[in-house]
PyMOL CGO cylinders between C-alpha atoms (Angstrom):
from pymol import cmd
from pymol.cgo import CYLINDER

trace = [
    CYLINDER, 188.14, 170.57, 47.07, 185.54, 171.88, 49.49, 0.3, 1, 1, 1, 1, 1, 1,
    CYLINDER, 185.54, 171.88, 49.49, 182.80, 169.44, 48.49, 0.3, 1, 1, 1, 1, 1, 1,
    CYLINDER, 182.80, 169.44, 48.49, 180.35, 172.28, 47.85, 0.3, 1, 1, 1, 1, 1, 1,
    CYLINDER, 180.35, 172.28, 47.85, 178.02, 171.93, 44.90, 0.3, 1, 1, 1, 1, 1, 1,
    CYLINDER, 178.02, 171.93, 44.90, 178.16, 174.94, 42.58, 0.3, 1, 1, 1, 1, 1, 1,
    CYLINDER, 178.16, 174.94, 42.58, 174.61, 176.18, 42.14, 0.3, 1, 1, 1, 1, 1, 1,
    CYLINDER, 174.61, 176.18, 42.14, 174.00, 176.72, 38.47, 0.3, 1, 1, 1, 1, 1, 1,
    CYLINDER, 174.00, 176.72, 38.47, 170.46, 176.31, 37.25, 0.3, 1, 1, 1, 1, 1, 1,
    CYLINDER, 170.46, 176.31, 37.25, 170.47, 175.03, 33.69, 0.3, 1, 1, 1, 1, 1, 1,
    CYLINDER, 170.47, 175.03, 33.69, 167.01, 174.43, 32.26, 0.3, 1, 1, 1, 1, 1, 1,
    CYLINDER, 167.01, 174.43, 32.26, 166.59, 171.76, 29.62, 0.3, 1, 1, 1, 1, 1, 1,
    CYLINDER, 166.59, 171.76, 29.62, 164.43, 172.57, 26.57, 0.3, 1, 1, 1, 1, 1, 1,
    CYLINDER, 164.43, 172.57, 26.57, 161.36, 170.92, 28.12, 0.3, 1, 1, 1, 1, 1, 1,
    CYLINDER, 161.36, 170.92, 28.12, 161.81, 172.79, 31.42, 0.3, 1, 1, 1, 1, 1, 1,
    CYLINDER, 161.81, 172.79, 31.42, 163.00, 169.79, 33.43, 0.3, 1, 1, 1, 1, 1, 1,
    CYLINDER, 163.00, 169.79, 33.43, 165.87, 170.64, 35.73, 0.3, 1, 1, 1, 1, 1, 1,
    CYLINDER, 165.87, 170.64, 35.73, 167.21, 169.27, 39.00, 0.3, 1, 1, 1, 1, 1, 1,
    CYLINDER, 167.21, 169.27, 39.00, 166.71, 172.78, 40.35, 0.3, 1, 1, 1, 1, 1, 1,
    CYLINDER, 166.71, 172.78, 40.35, 162.93, 172.75, 39.78, 0.3, 1, 1, 1, 1, 1, 1,
    CYLINDER, 162.93, 172.75, 39.78, 162.44, 169.17, 40.90, 0.3, 1, 1, 1, 1, 1, 1,
    CYLINDER, 162.44, 169.17, 40.90, 161.48, 167.80, 44.27, 0.3, 1, 1, 1, 1, 1, 1,
    CYLINDER, 161.48, 167.80, 44.27, 164.31, 165.25, 44.19, 0.3, 1, 1, 1, 1, 1, 1,
    CYLINDER, 164.31, 165.25, 44.19, 162.05, 162.48, 42.91, 0.3, 1, 1, 1, 1, 1, 1,
    CYLINDER, 162.05, 162.48, 42.91, 165.03, 160.28, 42.08, 0.3, 1, 1, 1, 1, 1, 1,
    CYLINDER, 165.03, 160.28, 42.08, 166.19, 160.63, 45.69, 0.3, 1, 1, 1, 1, 1, 1,
    CYLINDER, 166.19, 160.63, 45.69, 163.27, 158.44, 46.75, 0.3, 1, 1, 1, 1, 1, 1,
    CYLINDER, 163.27, 158.44, 46.75, 164.42, 155.46, 44.67, 0.3, 1, 1, 1, 1, 1, 1,
    CYLINDER, 164.42, 155.46, 44.67, 166.23, 152.50, 46.23, 0.3, 1, 1, 1, 1, 1, 1,
    CYLINDER, 166.23, 152.50, 46.23, 169.93, 152.85, 45.36, 0.3, 1, 1, 1, 1, 1, 1,
    CYLINDER, 169.93, 152.85, 45.36, 171.98, 149.67, 45.22, 0.3, 1, 1, 1, 1, 1, 1,
    CYLINDER, 171.98, 149.67, 45.22, 175.69, 150.12, 45.96, 0.3, 1, 1, 1, 1, 1, 1,
    CYLINDER, 175.69, 150.12, 45.96, 178.61, 148.19, 44.53, 0.3, 1, 1, 1, 1, 1, 1,
    CYLINDER, 178.61, 148.19, 44.53, 182.26, 147.91, 45.52, 0.3, 1, 1, 1, 1, 1, 1,
    CYLINDER, 182.26, 147.91, 45.52, 183.19, 150.94, 43.39, 0.3, 1, 1, 1, 1, 1, 1,
    CYLINDER, 183.19, 150.94, 43.39, 180.62, 153.07, 45.23, 0.3, 1, 1, 1, 1, 1, 1,
    CYLINDER, 180.62, 153.07, 45.23, 182.01, 151.96, 48.58, 0.3, 1, 1, 1, 1, 1, 1,
    CYLINDER, 182.01, 151.96, 48.58, 185.57, 152.66, 47.40, 0.3, 1, 1, 1, 1, 1, 1,
    CYLINDER, 185.57, 152.66, 47.40, 184.44, 156.13, 46.26, 0.3, 1, 1, 1, 1, 1, 1,
    CYLINDER, 184.44, 156.13, 46.26, 183.76, 156.86, 49.93, 0.3, 1, 1, 1, 1, 1, 1,
    CYLINDER, 183.76, 156.86, 49.93, 180.00, 156.70, 50.48, 0.3, 1, 1, 1, 1, 1, 1,
    CYLINDER, 180.00, 156.70, 50.48, 179.88, 157.33, 54.25, 0.3, 1, 1, 1, 1, 1, 1,
    CYLINDER, 179.88, 157.33, 54.25, 179.23, 154.19, 56.31, 0.3, 1, 1, 1, 1, 1, 1,
    CYLINDER, 179.23, 154.19, 56.31, 176.41, 155.94, 58.21, 0.3, 1, 1, 1, 1, 1, 1,
    CYLINDER, 176.41, 155.94, 58.21, 174.47, 156.30, 54.95, 0.3, 1, 1, 1, 1, 1, 1,
    CYLINDER, 174.47, 156.30, 54.95, 174.69, 152.62, 54.04, 0.3, 1, 1, 1, 1, 1, 1,
    CYLINDER, 174.69, 152.62, 54.04, 172.06, 150.01, 54.86, 0.3, 1, 1, 1, 1, 1, 1,
    CYLINDER, 172.06, 150.01, 54.86, 171.21, 146.44, 53.94, 0.3, 1, 1, 1, 1, 1, 1,
    CYLINDER, 171.21, 146.44, 53.94, 168.02, 145.61, 52.05, 0.3, 1, 1, 1, 1, 1, 1,
    CYLINDER, 168.02, 145.61, 52.05, 165.75, 142.68, 52.83, 0.3, 1, 1, 1, 1, 1, 1,
    CYLINDER, 165.75, 142.68, 52.83, 167.73, 140.43, 50.45, 0.3, 1, 1, 1, 1, 1, 1,
    CYLINDER, 167.73, 140.43, 50.45, 171.13, 141.29, 51.93, 0.3, 1, 1, 1, 1, 1, 1,
    CYLINDER, 171.13, 141.29, 51.93, 172.13, 143.82, 49.28, 0.3, 1, 1, 1, 1, 1, 1,
    CYLINDER, 172.13, 143.82, 49.28, 174.08, 146.96, 50.17, 0.3, 1, 1, 1, 1, 1, 1,
    CYLINDER, 174.08, 146.96, 50.17, 171.97, 150.08, 49.57, 0.3, 1, 1, 1, 1, 1, 1,
    CYLINDER, 171.97, 150.08, 49.57, 171.82, 153.76, 50.45, 0.3, 1, 1, 1, 1, 1, 1,
    CYLINDER, 171.82, 153.76, 50.45, 169.96, 154.23, 53.71, 0.3, 1, 1, 1, 1, 1, 1,
    CYLINDER, 169.96, 154.23, 53.71, 166.52, 155.85, 53.44, 0.3, 1, 1, 1, 1, 1, 1,
    CYLINDER, 166.52, 155.85, 53.44, 164.75, 157.83, 56.14, 0.3, 1, 1, 1, 1, 1, 1,
    CYLINDER, 164.75, 157.83, 56.14, 161.30, 156.98, 57.48, 0.3, 1, 1, 1, 1, 1, 1,
    CYLINDER, 161.30, 156.98, 57.48, 159.66, 158.92, 54.63, 0.3, 1, 1, 1, 1, 1, 1,
    CYLINDER, 159.66, 158.92, 54.63, 161.63, 157.06, 51.95, 0.3, 1, 1, 1, 1, 1, 1,
    CYLINDER, 161.63, 157.06, 51.95, 164.14, 159.82, 51.15, 0.3, 1, 1, 1, 1, 1, 1,
    CYLINDER, 164.14, 159.82, 51.15, 167.79, 158.97, 50.56, 0.3, 1, 1, 1, 1, 1, 1,
    CYLINDER, 167.79, 158.97, 50.56, 169.61, 159.77, 53.79, 0.3, 1, 1, 1, 1, 1, 1,
    CYLINDER, 169.61, 159.77, 53.79, 172.20, 161.77, 51.81, 0.3, 1, 1, 1, 1, 1, 1,
    CYLINDER, 172.20, 161.77, 51.81, 169.65, 164.39, 50.72, 0.3, 1, 1, 1, 1, 1, 1,
    CYLINDER, 169.65, 164.39, 50.72, 169.86, 167.63, 52.67, 0.3, 1, 1, 1, 1, 1, 1,
    CYLINDER, 169.86, 167.63, 52.67, 166.14, 168.25, 53.19, 0.3, 1, 1, 1, 1, 1, 1,
    CYLINDER, 166.14, 168.25, 53.19, 166.70, 172.00, 53.63, 0.3, 1, 1, 1, 1, 1, 1,
    CYLINDER, 166.70, 172.00, 53.63, 168.34, 172.47, 50.24, 0.3, 1, 1, 1, 1, 1, 1,
    CYLINDER, 168.34, 172.47, 50.24, 167.13, 169.28, 48.51, 0.3, 1, 1, 1, 1, 1, 1,
    CYLINDER, 167.13, 169.28, 48.51, 170.71, 168.76, 47.31, 0.3, 1, 1, 1, 1, 1, 1,
    CYLINDER, 170.71, 168.76, 47.31, 172.89, 165.69, 47.74, 0.3, 1, 1, 1, 1, 1, 1,
    CYLINDER, 172.89, 165.69, 47.74, 175.16, 166.11, 50.76, 0.3, 1, 1, 1, 1, 1, 1,
    CYLINDER, 175.16, 166.11, 50.76, 177.71, 163.65, 49.30, 0.3, 1, 1, 1, 1, 1, 1,
    CYLINDER, 177.71, 163.65, 49.30, 177.52, 164.80, 45.67, 0.3, 1, 1, 1, 1, 1, 1,
    CYLINDER, 177.52, 164.80, 45.67, 181.25, 164.31, 44.86, 0.3, 1, 1, 1, 1, 1, 1,
    CYLINDER, 181.25, 164.31, 44.86, 181.08, 160.78, 46.36, 0.3, 1, 1, 1, 1, 1, 1,
    CYLINDER, 181.08, 160.78, 46.36, 177.57, 159.85, 45.17, 0.3, 1, 1, 1, 1, 1, 1,
    CYLINDER, 177.57, 159.85, 45.17, 176.96, 156.32, 43.85, 0.3, 1, 1, 1, 1, 1, 1,
    CYLINDER, 176.96, 156.32, 43.85, 177.38, 155.58, 40.15, 0.3, 1, 1, 1, 1, 1, 1,
    CYLINDER, 177.38, 155.58, 40.15, 173.66, 154.94, 39.63, 0.3, 1, 1, 1, 1, 1, 1,
    CYLINDER, 173.66, 154.94, 39.63, 173.00, 158.51, 40.82, 0.3, 1, 1, 1, 1, 1, 1,
    CYLINDER, 173.00, 158.51, 40.82, 175.63, 159.78, 38.38, 0.3, 1, 1, 1, 1, 1, 1,
    CYLINDER, 175.63, 159.78, 38.38, 173.98, 157.83, 35.56, 0.3, 1, 1, 1, 1, 1, 1,
    CYLINDER, 173.98, 157.83, 35.56, 170.41, 159.01, 36.28, 0.3, 1, 1, 1, 1, 1, 1,
    CYLINDER, 170.41, 159.01, 36.28, 170.46, 161.86, 33.78, 0.3, 1, 1, 1, 1, 1, 1,
    CYLINDER, 170.46, 161.86, 33.78, 168.57, 165.09, 34.24, 0.3, 1, 1, 1, 1, 1, 1,
    CYLINDER, 168.57, 165.09, 34.24, 165.54, 165.23, 31.90, 0.3, 1, 1, 1, 1, 1, 1,
    CYLINDER, 165.54, 165.23, 31.90, 166.07, 161.65, 30.67, 0.3, 1, 1, 1, 1, 1, 1,
    CYLINDER, 166.07, 161.65, 30.67, 163.06, 159.42, 30.05, 0.3, 1, 1, 1, 1, 1, 1,
    CYLINDER, 163.06, 159.42, 30.05, 163.59, 157.80, 33.47, 0.3, 1, 1, 1, 1, 1, 1,
    CYLINDER, 163.59, 157.80, 33.47, 163.83, 161.20, 35.16, 0.3, 1, 1, 1, 1, 1, 1,
    CYLINDER, 163.83, 161.20, 35.16, 160.62, 162.43, 33.53, 0.3, 1, 1, 1, 1, 1, 1,
    CYLINDER, 160.62, 162.43, 33.53, 158.92, 159.11, 34.33, 0.3, 1, 1, 1, 1, 1, 1,
    CYLINDER, 158.92, 159.11, 34.33, 159.71, 159.54, 38.05, 0.3, 1, 1, 1, 1, 1, 1,
    CYLINDER, 159.71, 159.54, 38.05, 158.61, 163.20, 37.96, 0.3, 1, 1, 1, 1, 1, 1,
    CYLINDER, 158.61, 163.20, 37.96, 155.32, 162.16, 36.32, 0.3, 1, 1, 1, 1, 1, 1,
    CYLINDER, 155.32, 162.16, 36.32, 154.61, 159.83, 39.26, 0.3, 1, 1, 1, 1, 1, 1,
    CYLINDER, 154.61, 159.83, 39.26, 154.63, 162.92, 41.48, 0.3, 1, 1, 1, 1, 1, 1,
    CYLINDER, 154.63, 162.92, 41.48, 152.60, 165.03, 39.03, 0.3, 1, 1, 1, 1, 1, 1,
    CYLINDER, 152.60, 165.03, 39.03, 155.48, 167.35, 38.16, 0.3, 1, 1, 1, 1, 1, 1,
    CYLINDER, 155.48, 167.35, 38.16, 155.43, 166.67, 34.40, 0.3, 1, 1, 1, 1, 1, 1,
    CYLINDER, 155.43, 166.67, 34.40, 153.21, 164.87, 31.91, 0.3, 1, 1, 1, 1, 1, 1,
    CYLINDER, 153.21, 164.87, 31.91, 153.88, 161.18, 31.37, 0.3, 1, 1, 1, 1, 1, 1,
    CYLINDER, 153.88, 161.18, 31.37, 156.77, 160.87, 28.86, 0.3, 1, 1, 1, 1, 1, 1,
    CYLINDER, 156.77, 160.87, 28.86, 155.99, 159.27, 25.52, 0.3, 1, 1, 1, 1, 1, 1,
    CYLINDER, 155.99, 159.27, 25.52, 157.45, 155.83, 24.81, 0.3, 1, 1, 1, 1, 1, 1,
    CYLINDER, 157.45, 155.83, 24.81, 159.18, 157.38, 21.78, 0.3, 1, 1, 1, 1, 1, 1,
    CYLINDER, 159.18, 157.38, 21.78, 161.25, 159.36, 24.30, 0.3, 1, 1, 1, 1, 1, 1,
    CYLINDER, 161.25, 159.36, 24.30, 162.62, 156.08, 25.64, 0.3, 1, 1, 1, 1, 1, 1,
    CYLINDER, 162.62, 156.08, 25.64, 163.62, 154.90, 22.18, 0.3, 1, 1, 1, 1, 1, 1,
    CYLINDER, 163.62, 154.90, 22.18, 160.55, 152.66, 21.87, 0.3, 1, 1, 1, 1, 1, 1,
    CYLINDER, 160.55, 152.66, 21.87, 158.46, 153.18, 18.74, 0.3, 1, 1, 1, 1, 1, 1,
]
cmd.load_cgo(trace, "trace")
């Protein structure tokens, strides 16, 4: 396996796609667990937060250190942490983060399963 990410732009019905995003989720603090470390997250991308937790390192602008800023793609995609795998494209949480950056309208609470 080469580790390359196949580029296939798949738009969701509401137009939200990782390929038209500005990697909003890649500015969130990512906690790591033993499974993430066993998956092979590179040691140089790991940091410790102020409470002693193991997290993905962030650069001075708050971006995850694994993001290739030229392509805005994850440089460790096959070995990315589980929380990154679980953060689904176009989910309520995804659209909520995008709304903070003005990329989409604020999602309705009904979208989160709250009525």
